[in-house]
FIGU-227726 format. One record per residue: chain; x, y, z of N, C-alpha, C in turn; residue in three letters. Coordinates in pm, whole numbers, plus 32768, in hexadecimal, padded with zeros to 4 digits. Last residue first. Layout:
<ketis>
+-------+------+------+------+------+------+------+------+------+------+-----+
! chain !  nc1 !  nc2 !  nc3 ! cac1 ! cac2 ! cac3 !  cc1 !  cc2 !  cc3 ! res !
+-------+------+------+------+------+------+------+------+------+------+-----+
!     A !    X !    Y !    Z !    X !    Y !    Z !    X !    Y !    Z ! ALA !
...
+-------+------+------+------+------+------+------+------+------+------+-----+
</ketis>
This chain:
<ketis>
+-------+------+------+------+------+------+------+------+------+------+-----+
! chain !  nc1 !  nc2 !  nc3 ! cac1 ! cac2 ! cac3 !  cc1 !  cc2 !  cc3 ! res !
+-------+------+------+------+------+------+------+------+------+------+-----+
!     A ! 62DF ! 89A4 ! E8E3 ! 6347 ! 89DD ! E93A ! 63D0 ! 89A2 ! E921 ! UNK !
!     A ! 624A ! 89E2 ! E7A1 ! 6271 ! 8984 ! E80A ! 62DF ! 89C0 ! E860 ! UNK !
!     A ! 6221 ! 8A98 ! E6D7 ! 61C2 ! 8A95 ! E746 ! 61E4 ! 8A33 ! E7B3 ! UNK !
!     A ! 62D6 ! 8AC3 ! E60E ! 6272 ! 8A5A ! E5F8 ! 6211 ! 8A4A ! E66C ! UNK !
!     A ! 63A7 ! 8B73 ! E627 ! 6328 ! 8BA8 ! E5F9 ! 62BD ! 8B3E ! E5E3 ! UNK !
!     A ! 6494 ! 8AF9 ! E661 ! 6459 ! 8B4D ! E6C9 ! 63CD ! 8B7E ! E6A2 ! UNK !
!     A ! 64F6 ! 8A85 ! E580 ! 64AA ! 8A31 ! E5DA ! 6464 ! 8A82 ! E648 ! UNK !
!     A ! 6596 ! 8B47 ! E507 ! 650F ! 8B31 ! E4D3 ! 64B9 ! 8ADB ! E530 ! UNK !
!     A ! 665F ! 8C2B ! E595 ! 663B ! 8B9E ! E5A8 ! 65AB ! 8B86 ! E57A ! UNK !
!     A ! 668A ! 8D35 ! E58E ! 66DB ! 8CE4 ! E531 ! 66B5 ! 8C50 ! E536 ! UNK !
!     A ! 65F9 ! 8DA4 ! E655 ! 65CA ! 8DBD ! E5CC ! 6618 ! 8D6C ! E565 ! UNK !
!     A ! 6687 ! 8D76 ! E73C ! 661A ! 8D19 ! E71B ! 65EA ! 8D2B ! E68B ! UNK !
!     A ! 6758 ! 8DF4 ! E7B8 ! 6767 ! 8DD2 ! E72A ! 66FA ! 8D72 ! E6FB ! UNK !
!     A ! 6713 ! 8E0C ! E8C4 ! 6728 ! 8E86 ! E875 ! 6735 ! 8E6D ! E7DF ! UNK !
!     A ! 660B ! 8D48 ! E937 ! 6695 ! 8D45 ! E904 ! 66A8 ! 8DC3 ! E8AF ! UNK !
!     A ! 652C ! 8D8D ! E9D3 ! 6552 ! 8D00 ! E9C1 ! 65E4 ! 8CF4 ! E998 ! UNK !
!     A ! 6515 ! 8E97 ! E9B8 ! 6526 ! 8E64 ! EA3F ! 6552 ! 8DD2 ! EA3B ! UNK !
!     A ! 64DF ! 8EAF ! E8AA ! 6562 ! 8ED7 ! E8DB ! 657D ! 8EA7 ! E968 ! UNK !
!     A ! 63D1 ! 8E65 ! E89F ! 6436 ! 8E0F ! E861 ! 64C2 ! 8E30 ! E894 ! UNK !
!     A ! 6365 ! 8F41 ! E92F ! 634C ! 8EB6 ! E959 ! 63B6 ! 8E57 ! E91F ! UNK !
!     A ! 63C1 ! 901E ! E899 ! 63E0 ! 9012 ! E928 ! 63D3 ! 8F81 ! E956 ! UNK !
!     A ! 6352 ! 8FEB ! E79E ! 63E4 ! 8FF4 ! E7AD ! 640C ! 8FE3 ! E83F ! UNK !
!     A ! 623F ! 8FF3 ! E7E2 ! 627A ! 8F7A ! E7A9 ! 6311 ! 8F7B ! E7BB ! UNK !
!     A ! 622C ! 90FD ! E838 ! 620D ! 908F ! E894 ! 624A ! 900C ! E863 ! UNK !
!     A ! 626F ! 9184 ! E74B ! 62C0 ! 9197 ! E7C3 ! 62A9 ! 9124 ! E824 ! UNK !
!     A ! 619D ! 912F ! E6A3 ! 6228 ! 9110 ! E681 ! 6283 ! 911C ! E6FB ! UNK !
!     A ! 60C2 ! 919D ! E72C ! 60CE ! 910C ! E71D ! 615D ! 90E2 ! E6FA ! UNK !
!     A ! 60FA ! 92AF ! E70E ! 60F1 ! 9274 ! E794 ! 60FF ! 91DD ! E78F ! UNK !
!     A ! 60EB ! 92C6 ! E5F8 ! 616B ! 92DF ! E63C ! 616A ! 92A1 ! E6C7 ! UNK !
!     A ! 5FD8 ! 928D ! E5D3 ! 603F ! 923C ! E592 ! 60C6 ! 924C ! E5D9 ! UNK !
!     A ! 5F62 ! 9360 ! E65F ! 5F4C ! 92D6 ! E68C ! 5FB9 ! 927B ! E652 ! UNK !
!     A ! 5FB5 ! 9437 ! E5C0 ! 5FDC ! 9431 ! E64D ! 5FCD ! 93A3 ! E685 ! UNK !
!     A ! 5F36 ! 93F5 ! E4CE ! 5FC8 ! 93FD ! E4D4 ! 5FF9 ! 93F4 ! E565 ! UNK !
!     A ! 5E2B ! 940C ! E517 ! 5E5F ! 9389 ! E4EE ! 5EF7 ! 9388 ! E4F6 ! UNK !
!     A ! 5E1E ! 9521 ! E544 ! 5E05 ! 94C3 ! E5B2 ! 5E3D ! 9439 ! E591 ! UNK !
!     A ! 5E51 ! 9580 ! E442 ! 5EA9 ! 95A7 ! E4B0 ! 5E9A ! 9545 ! E524 ! UNK !
!     A ! 5D76 ! 9516 ! E3B8 ! 5DFD ! 94EA ! E395 ! 5E61 ! 950D ! E403 ! UNK !
!     A ! 5CA8 ! 95A7 ! E437 ! 5CAD ! 9515 ! E443 ! 5D38 ! 94E1 ! E422 ! UNK !
!     A ! 5CE9 ! 96AD ! E3E4 ! 5CE5 ! 968A ! E473 ! 5CEF ! 95F4 ! E488 ! UNK !
!     A ! 5CD0 ! 9694 ! E2CD ! 5D50 ! 96BA ! E308 ! 5D56 ! 9697 ! E39C ! UNK !
!     A ! 5BBF ! 9656 ! E2B8 ! 5C24 ! 95F6 ! E28A ! 5CAC ! 9615 ! E2C7 ! UNK !
!     A ! 5B52 ! 9748 ! E317 ! 5B3A ! 96CB ! E360 ! 5BA2 ! 9661 ! E339 ! UNK !
!     A ! 5B9D ! 97FA ! E24B ! 5BD2 ! 980C ! E2D3 ! 5BC1 ! 978D ! E326 ! UNK !
!     A ! 5B0A ! 978C ! E173 ! 5B9C ! 9798 ! E16B ! 5BD9 ! 97A5 ! E1F7 ! UNK !
!     A ! 5A04 ! 97A8 ! E1D0 ! 5A39 ! 9723 ! E1B3 ! 5AD2 ! 9725 ! E1AF ! UNK !
!     A ! 59F1 ! 98C0 ! E1DF ! 59DF ! 986E ! E257 ! 5A1D ! 97E4 ! E243 ! UNK !
!     A ! 5A0F ! 98FD ! E0CF ! 5A72 ! 992C ! E12F ! 5A6A ! 98DC ! E1B1 ! UNK !
!     A ! 5924 ! 9888 ! E066 ! 59A8 ! 985D ! E037 ! 5A14 ! 9882 ! E09D ! UNK !
!     A ! 5867 ! 9924 ! E0EC ! 586A ! 9893 ! E101 ! 58F1 ! 985A ! E0D7 ! UNK !
!     A ! 58A4 ! 9A1E ! E07C ! 58B1 ! 9A0B ! E10D ! 58B7 ! 9975 ! E12F ! UNK !
!     A ! 585F ! 99ED ! DF72 ! 58EB ! 9A0B ! DF93 ! 5902 ! 99F7 ! E028 ! UNK !
!     A ! 574D ! 99D2 ! DF92 ! 579A ! 9961 ! DF5F ! 582D ! 9973 ! DF81 ! UNK !
!     A ! 570E ! 9AD3 ! DFE6 ! 56EB ! 9A60 ! E03B ! 573E ! 99E6 ! E013 ! UNK !
!     A ! 575B ! 9B6F ! DF0D ! 57A6 ! 9B7D ! DF8B ! 5785 ! 9B0C ! DFED ! UNK !
!     A ! 569A ! 9B30 ! DE4F ! 5720 ! 9AFC ! DE3D ! 5770 ! 9B06 ! DEBF ! UNK !
!     A ! 555A ! 9ADE ! DEDA ! 55BD ! 9B3E ! DEAD ! 5647 ! 9AFD ! DEA6 ! UNK !
!     A ! 540D ! 9A81 ! DEA3 ! 5494 ! 9A54 ! DEC4 ! 54F7 ! 9AB6 ! DE88 ! UNK !
!     A ! 5318 ! 9AC7 ! DE48 ! 5350 ! 9B1A ! DEB2 ! 53DC ! 9AEF ! DEDC ! UNK !
!     A ! 529B ! 9983 ! DE02 ! 5296 ! 9A14 ! DDEA ! 52CB ! 9A62 ! DE63 ! UNK !
!     A ! 537F ! 9879 ! DDF7 ! 530E ! 98B5 ! DE3E ! 530E ! 994B ! DE23 ! UNK !
!     A ! 53EE ! 9822 ! DCAB ! 5404 ! 983E ! DD38 ! 5387 ! 987D ! DD73 ! UNK !
!     A ! 53B2 ! 9712 ! DBC8 ! 53A3 ! 979D ! DBF0 ! 53BC ! 97AD ! DC85 ! UNK !
!     A ! 53BB ! 9603 ! DBAE ! 542F ! 964F ! DB7F ! 5429 ! 96E0 ! DBAE ! UNK !
!     A ! 5344 ! 9559 ! DCD8 ! 5336 ! 958A ! DC4F ! 53B3 ! 95D8 ! DC29 ! UNK !
!     A ! 5375 ! 9438 ! DD9E ! 5391 ! 94C6 ! DD86 ! 5382 ! 94E8 ! DCF2 ! UNK !
!     A ! 5299 ! 9369 ! DE42 ! 52EA ! 9378 ! DDCA ! 52FB ! 940D ! DDB1 ! UNK !
!     A ! 5250 ! 9299 ! DF57 ! 5263 ! 9321 ! DF22 ! 52C2 ! 9323 ! DEAA ! UNK !
!     A ! 519A ! 916F ! DEF8 ! 5205 ! 91B2 ! DF42 ! 5216 ! 923E ! DF09 ! UNK !
!     A ! 50F0 ! 90F7 ! DE48 ! 50E2 ! 90D7 ! DED5 ! 5151 ! 910F ! DF2D ! UNK !
!     A ! 50DC ! 912E ! DD3F ! 514D ! 90DB ! DD6A ! 5146 ! 90B4 ! DDFE ! UNK !
!     A ! 4FF4 ! 91C8 ! DD31 ! 5003 ! 9154 ! DCD9 ! 5071 ! 90F5 ! DD0A ! UNK !
!     A ! 5029 ! 9294 ! DDE6 ! 4FB8 ! 9239 ! DDFF ! 4FC6 ! 91B9 ! DDAD ! UNK !
!     A ! 50FF ! 930F ! DD63 ! 5112 ! 92D5 ! DDE9 ! 50A5 ! 9272 ! DE09 ! UNK !
!     A ! 5086 ! 936E ! DC7E ! 50EC ! 9306 ! DC71 ! 5105 ! 92C2 ! DCF8 ! UNK !
!     A ! 4FDD ! 942D ! DCFA ! 4FA6 ! 93C3 ! DCA4 ! 5009 ! 934F ! DC98 ! UNK !
!     A ! 5090 ! 94D7 ! DD87 ! 502B ! 9489 ! DDD0 ! 4FF1 ! 9417 ! DD7B ! UNK !
!     A ! 51D0 ! 9517 ! DD8A ! 516B ! 94FC ! DD25 ! 5103 ! 94A0 ! DD63 ! UNK !
!     A ! 525F ! 960F ! DE49 ! 5236 ! 9583 ! DE49 ! 51C2 ! 9573 ! DDE7 ! UNK !
!     A ! 535F ! 96EB ! DDCF ! 52D3 ! 96D3 ! DDEF ! 52B7 ! 963D ! DDEC ! UNK !
!     A ! 54A0 ! 9715 ! DE5F ! 544D ! 96EB ! DDEF ! 53C1 ! 96C8 ! DE20 ! UNK !
!     A ! 553F ! 9747 ! DF34 ! 54E4 ! 97B3 ! DF0D ! 548E ! 978E ! DE94 ! UNK !
!     A ! 55EA ! 9674 ! DF4E ! 5582 ! 9686 ! DFB6 ! 551B ! 96F0 ! DF92 ! UNK !
!     A ! 568B ! 969E ! DE55 ! 562D ! 9630 ! DE68 ! 55C4 ! 9648 ! DED6 ! UNK !
!     A ! 5751 ! 9758 ! DE3D ! 56C9 ! 9784 ! DE1C ! 5662 ! 971C ! DE44 ! UNK !
!     A ! 583A ! 96DF ! DE60 ! 5807 ! 972A ! DED2 ! 577E ! 9764 ! DEB7 ! UNK !
+-------+------+------+------+------+------+------+------+------+------+-----+
</ketis>
């Protein structure tokens, strides 16, 4: 989480033709900024995982409903999963 706060090495960047980060951080960078970035990342991951879980459950329900409309015991028939009617 320190990476965005690392100083860009202008000499190395010019030599490589792309931005290269140095080992030192930008002057004035505070630990609370890094902790805030970590906390934001943690909360974002939790929100994304929650959304993915809801989508997964909705897909499972739709699949069960669609297959169940065909036959209540369709899950026991492997031929039902090959895509042919």
